[in-house]
N, C-alpha and C positions, 0 to 999 in steps of 0.2 A: 357539552351542552349546546343544544341547538333553538335558537329562537323559536324557530317555529317547526310543528312538529312532521311529521308522518302525513297528518291529515290534508296539512295545506298543499302537498306533493301530491299527493292522489287523486283531491278536487278539481287542481289545476290540469294536471293530464284528463281527467275525466270530461273538463270542459272543453279541451284542444276537439274533443272526438263528436262536442256535442254541436261546433261551430260547423264541422264539415256535413251533419246531417240533420237537415231541417226538420225532418218528422221527429216523434217523439221517440226517444232511447231509453230503454228501461234500466235500472239502478244494477239490477243484476250482468245485463249484459255489458256496461261498462266496467263494470266488477271484471267479469270474467275474461273479457279482452285483454285487459291487463295483467291478469293474475294478482289480482290483490282481493281484500278479503271484498264478500259482497254485502254481509250485514255492517260493517262501517262504512262503507259508501252511501249504501240503504238510511243512515243515520246522518251523515253530513249532509244529504241532499236537500232534505228541508227546511236545512238553516238559509241553504241560497235560494230557495223559494222566498221564503221571509223576508230576506234580504233585499227582494227584487231581480235577482239576477236571472233566475228560472221558472217557469211556469211548469206544473204539474198537469197533466193529461192522462184523464180518464179511459177506461175501456182496453179492448183487446191488443190494441195499438198503443198506447198508452205509456207513458215514461213521463220523462224530461227532457224539454228542449230549451233555449237561452229566451229569456223573456225581451231582453232587449238587443239590440247589433252588438256584435262583438266587437267593435270598434269602440264601442261605450261602457265594456266593462273592464274596469281596471284590475289590476293583479290587487292592488290595494283593497279593491269592491271585496275581492274574494277570502285575502287574507284577513280581512275585519268580521266578515260573513263567517268563518270557520276557527276562528284562535279567541274572536272575542280579539277586542281594542286591548293589547299586552303592552305595555311599556317597555322598553329595552333595559334599563334600571332602574333597580328600586333602592336608591339612599338611607344607609343606615344615621344618617348621621354622625358618622366616628369621631368628626373633628371637635365637637362637645366634649368628648367622653374620657380626652389625655388625662392623665393620669397627675400631671401636674397642675390641674384645678383644680384636684382634690374635691368632686363632684359641681362644681359653682364654675363654671365656664365662664369665662369673661363674654362682654357682649362684644368685641369684634369677632372672638372664636368663630361665631356660628353668623355673624353678620353676611348676609345676601345667599347667593347661591354658591354650594362647596364648588370648586373648581374643579372635583373629578364628576359631580352631577352635571357640572352643566357642558364639558364634554361628550358626556354619554347623553344629554339632550339634542344635542347639535348633529350628535351620530343618528339619534333618530329620527330627528327630522330629514336629516337628509334620506337615508332609507325609505322614509315613508313618502319625501317627493318621488325619487326613483320608482318605487312603486304604481307610483301614482300615474306616470308617464307611462307606463308599459298596458298596453290593450291584450286581450285575448285574438285581438285581430293582429296583432305584432307578433305575438307569440305562433301562432298558425302559421305565418308567413314565414316563418325559422323553419318549422318544419316540413312547408313544403318546397322550401330553397331547399332543403338538406336530401330530401325521399323521392325515388324514382317515382315519375308519374306515374305508374299506376295503381301504387300503393292507397294511394286516400279513397281511390275510386273502389279497389278490393274490400278495405274498410269499410265503404258505406254499403257495396255488395253484402259482407258480412252481419251488419246490423239487419239489412233488410230482410235476410233468410232468417234469422233469428225470430224477428218478430211475425212473419207467414209461417214458421212454427208453431208458434206459441197459438196463432190463430185457429191455425189447423187442429192443433190439440184440444184447443176449446171447443171448437166446432163437433170435432169426434165426441168427445165428453157431453155435451150436448145432446148430440142425436141419440148414443148409448143409454144417457136418461133417459129422452122421451120414449125411448123404442122400451125400456123395463114399463114405465109406466102405462103404456097401450096394453105392452103384452107381459104380463106379470108372469115371474116364473110359476109354471102347475104347483098348485096348492095353497098359493099366494093371492089375494087380492088387492083390490087399494083401497080398501075399506078397512084392511088388517091395522 
């Protein structure tokens, strides 16, 4: 069992690409570059927009970009936006169910926080603290440190080429549509 699902992993990886690309990037391009489900990424990014981590940009070269500097986006911000504020442990208050109590537990048995729940709360606090100390900038620096110098430039070029292809395809469609309305096929008119 994992505490955080694939959502968190997919989105954190996607955000790393946005740090390196100041221009908006489409959710489809983010998904295709990483070979992850496009519909899934498209569904998650609005959560980050709502949390103020991303901003959406309209138009042919639209997509998403970071709404704040990568140093100001903590991993915990992303986890909470994607997963919601999950707790690590949900205490079932088993300590009061002992058969020896015959459905009437004494006050001492349930006084204070359960010691098992207490250790889980401390673990959750430590995990949240660690996630709040690491930013997208920190994660990207790790990628920069281990990847060969041309790699990030190649990725930027890949995104730019994709954006240009979308733009060119849209212009081509618009021209075809305009030409059809100016010169309708024989036997058809614009008033049909």
